[in-house]
C-alpha positions as CSV (number, residue, x, y, z in Angstrom):
1,P,-21.7,12.5,-5.3
2,G,-20.8,15.8,-3.6
3,Y,-19.9,19.3,-4.6
4,A,-17.0,20.4,-6.7
5,L,-14.1,22.3,-5.1
6,P,-13.9,25.9,-6.2
7,G,-11.3,26.8,-8.8
8,T,-10.7,23.4,-10.2
9,R,-10.1,23.2,-14.0
10,H,-12.3,20.3,-14.8
11,N,-15.1,21.0,-12.3
12,P,-15.8,24.8,-12.3
13,V,-18.3,25.9,-9.8
14,F,-19.9,28.2,-12.4
15,S,-20.6,27.7,-16.0
16,R,-19.7,30.5,-18.4
17,K,-23.2,31.7,-19.0
18,D,-24.2,31.4,-15.4
19,R,-21.4,33.3,-13.7
20,P,-22.5,36.1,-11.3
21,G,-23.5,39.1,-13.3
22,G,-24.3,37.0,-16.4
23,A,-27.6,36.7,-18.1
24,A,-29.0,33.9,-15.9
25,G,-27.3,35.0,-12.7
26,T,-27.7,31.5,-11.2
27,V,-25.1,29.2,-9.6
28,Q,-24.6,25.8,-11.2
29,F,-23.3,23.1,-8.9
30,V,-21.2,20.3,-10.5
31,T,-21.0,16.9,-8.9
32,W,-17.6,15.6,-7.7
33,R,-16.6,12.3,-9.3
34,L,-14.6,9.5,-7.7
35,Y,-12.5,8.9,-10.8
36,P,-10.6,11.7,-12.6
37,D,-11.1,12.5,-16.3
38,D,-7.5,11.4,-17.1
39,P,-7.6,7.6,-17.9
40,K,-4.2,7.0,-16.4
41,Q,-5.2,8.7,-13.1
42,A,-8.5,6.9,-13.1
43,H,-6.7,3.6,-13.5
44,R,-4.4,4.6,-10.5
45,V,-7.5,5.3,-8.4
46,R,-9.0,1.9,-9.2
47,R,-5.7,0.2,-8.3
48,L,-5.5,2.2,-5.1
49,L,-9.0,1.2,-4.1
50,L,-8.0,-2.4,-4.6
51,A,-5.0,-1.8,-2.4
52,I,-7.3,-0.2,0.2
53,R,-9.6,-3.3,0.2
54,T,-6.5,-5.5,0.7
55,S,-5.5,-3.3,3.6
56,L,-8.9,-3.7,5.2
57,M,-8.5,-7.5,4.9
58,V,-5.2,-7.3,6.6
59,L,-6.7,-5.1,9.3
60,F,-9.3,-7.8,9.9
61,F,-6.5,-10.3,10.4
62,F,-5.0,-7.9,13.0
63,L,-8.4,-7.7,14.7
64,L,-8.4,-11.5,15.0
65,Y,-4.9,-11.3,16.6
66,Y,-6.3,-8.8,19.1
67,I,-9.4,-11.0,19.8
68,V,-7.3,-14.0,20.7
69,G,-4.9,-11.9,22.8
70,Y,-1.8,-11.7,20.5
71,L,-2.0,-7.9,20.2
72,P,-2.6,-5.4,22.9
73,V,-5.3,-2.7,22.7
74,R,-2.7,0.1,22.1
75,A,-1.2,-1.7,19.1
76,M,-4.6,-2.4,17.6
77,V,-5.6,1.3,17.9
78,M,-2.3,2.3,16.2
79,L,-2.6,-0.3,13.5
80,T,-6.2,0.8,12.7
81,A,-5.2,4.5,12.6
82,G,-2.2,3.8,10.5
83,T,-4.0,1.6,8.0
84,L,-7.0,3.9,7.5
85,G,-4.9,7.0,7.6
86,G,-2.5,5.6,5.0
87,G,-5.4,4.8,2.7
88,V,-6.8,8.3,3.0
89,L,-3.3,9.9,2.4
90,F,-2.5,8.0,-0.8
91,F,-6.1,8.5,-2.1
92,C,-5.8,12.3,-1.6
93,M,-2.4,12.4,-3.3
94,I,-3.6,10.5,-6.4
95,R,-7.0,12.1,-6.7
96,S,-5.5,15.6,-6.3
97,G,-2.8,14.9,-8.9
98,I,0.1,15.4,-6.5
99,N,1.4,12.0,-7.4
100,Q,2.2,13.2,-10.9
101,R,5.1,15.2,-9.5
102,F,6.9,11.9,-8.7
103,S,8.9,9.8,-11.0
104,D,6.5,6.9,-10.5
105,P,3.0,8.4,-10.4
106,S,1.5,5.1,-9.2
107,L,3.3,5.5,-5.9
108,T,3.7,1.8,-5.8
109,L,7.1,1.8,-3.9
110,P,5.9,4.3,-1.2
111,M,2.7,2.3,-0.6
112,I,4.6,-1.0,-0.3
113,L,7.1,0.5,2.1
114,Y,4.3,2.0,4.1
115,S,2.6,-1.4,4.3
116,S,5.9,-2.9,5.4
117,V,6.1,-0.6,8.3
118,I,2.5,-1.4,9.4
119,V,3.1,-5.1,9.3
120,L,6.5,-4.8,11.0
121,Y,4.8,-2.8,13.8
122,A,2.2,-5.6,14.2
123,I,5.0,-8.2,14.3
124,S,6.9,-6.2,16.9
125,E,3.8,-5.9,19.1
126,S,2.6,-9.5,18.6
127,S,3.3,-11.9,21.4
128,D,2.9,-15.1,19.3
129,A,2.3,-16.5,15.8
130,R,4.6,-14.0,14.1
131,P,5.4,-16.2,11.0
132,V,1.7,-15.9,10.1
133,L,2.1,-12.1,10.0
134,V,5.0,-12.5,7.6
135,L,2.7,-14.4,5.3
136,I,0.2,-11.6,5.5
137,Y,2.9,-9.2,4.3
138,L,2.9,-11.0,1.0
139,A,-0.5,-9.5,0.1
140,P,0.8,-5.9,-0.2
141,F,4.2,-7.1,-1.4
142,L,2.6,-8.6,-4.6
143,F,1.3,-5.1,-5.6
144,G,4.8,-4.4,-6.9
145,V,4.8,-7.2,-9.5
146,F,3.9,-5.1,-12.5
147,R,5.4,-1.8,-11.4
148,L,8.7,-2.5,-9.7
149,S,12.0,-4.0,-11.1
150,S,13.7,-7.0,-9.6
151,A,16.2,-4.7,-7.8
152,Q,13.4,-2.7,-6.3
153,M,11.5,-5.8,-5.2
154,L,14.7,-7.2,-3.6
155,G,15.4,-3.9,-2.0
156,V,11.9,-3.9,-0.4
157,A,12.3,-7.5,0.7
158,G,15.7,-6.7,2.2
159,F,14.3,-3.8,4.1
160,F,11.5,-5.9,5.5
161,L,13.8,-8.9,6.4
162,V,16.4,-6.8,8.1
163,C,13.8,-5.1,10.3
164,Y,12.2,-8.5,11.0
165,G,15.5,-10.0,11.9
166,W,16.1,-7.0,14.3
167,I,12.8,-7.7,16.0
168,L,13.6,-11.4,16.5
169,S,17.1,-10.6,17.8
170,R,15.7,-7.9,20.2
171,D,13.1,-10.3,21.6
172,W,15.3,-13.3,21.7
173,V,16.1,-13.1,25.4
174,D,12.7,-11.9,26.4
175,I,10.5,-14.3,24.5
176,F,12.7,-17.2,23.6
177,A,14.9,-19.2,25.9
178,P,18.5,-17.8,25.7
179,D,19.9,-21.3,24.8
180,N,17.3,-21.9,22.1
181,L,18.7,-20.1,19.1
182,A,17.2,-22.5,16.6
183,R,13.6,-21.1,16.8
184,P,14.4,-17.5,15.9
185,I,16.8,-18.6,13.2
186,V,14.1,-20.8,11.6
187,E,11.5,-18.1,12.0
188,W,13.8,-15.7,10.0
189,V,15.5,-18.0,7.4
190,I,12.3,-19.7,6.0
191,P,10.4,-16.4,5.5
192,S,13.6,-14.8,4.1
193,L,13.9,-17.5,1.4
194,M,10.2,-17.2,0.6
195,V,10.2,-13.4,0.3
196,C,13.4,-13.3,-1.8
197,W,12.2,-16.0,-4.2
198,L,8.9,-14.2,-4.6
199,A,10.8,-10.9,-5.2
200,M,12.8,-12.5,-8.0
201,F,9.8,-14.2,-9.5
202,A,7.8,-10.9,-9.3
203,G,10.6,-9.1,-11.1
204,Y,10.7,-11.7,-13.9
205,V,6.9,-11.4,-14.3
206,G,7.2,-7.6,-14.3
207,R,9.9,-7.7,-17.0
208,L,7.8,-10.1,-19.1
209,H,4.7,-7.8,-18.8
210,R,6.7,-4.7,-19.8
211,R,8.2,-6.5,-22.8
212,M,4.8,-7.6,-24.0
213,S,3.4,-4.1,-23.5
214,Q,6.3,-2.7,-25.5
215,N,5.7,-5.2,-28.3
216,R,2.0,-4.4,-28.5
217,T,2.9,-0.7,-28.7
218,D,5.4,-1.3,-31.5
219,L,2.7,-3.3,-33.4
220,E,0.2,-0.5,-33.1
C-alpha cells in the first residue's frame, strides 16, 4: 500500500465532506491498489505479472550463461536493464490505462516483440550454446496463444528467425570454420521448424478458444 495520486477519478485524495474548507477540514488519504477497479484491466495486470515472473526466470538463465562465461559483463548489464525496464514500462502503461488507447489493450504483440529483441541480443552476444537460448525464447512466445492470430504468430516467428539467421550468417566466418556450413544451417533450420510449427499450433488453439468463448457468450 501507498498513497493515491492526486486528481485520479477512482482514488481522490479528499473525500467530499473532508475537502479543505469543509466541516471536518481534515485530509483523507486513500491507499493505492495494485489492481484497478476495472475487471478487464485487473486481469491484464495479473497476466502482466505472470509475464514479469517469466522474464525474471529468463533473466536467471542469462545469469547462468554469464557465470559459465558465455555472456560478457556488458551484455549481462544490458539484458538486466532491458528486462527490468521493460517490465516497469508495460506495467505503467497498463496500470495507468494508456494501453486502452491501442487496438489490443493487452499489449500482447508489443510485449512479445520486446522479448524477442531481448533474446536476440542475448543470442548475438553469446559465445556458445545459442540453440538453448532459442528454446528459452519459446517461453515469452507462448504468451500469444490466446491473444494473437495464426498470421500474427507466424509474423512474430518470422521476425525472430530472420534476425536469428542474420546473426548466424554474420558470425559464420568469425565463430564457425568457413568451410563448415553445415553447423549454422542446422542451428537455423531445426529451431525454424520448431518455432513455425508452434506458431501454427498456437494459432489453432487461439481460434478454438475464441470460438468457445463466442459460443458461451451466445448461450448466455
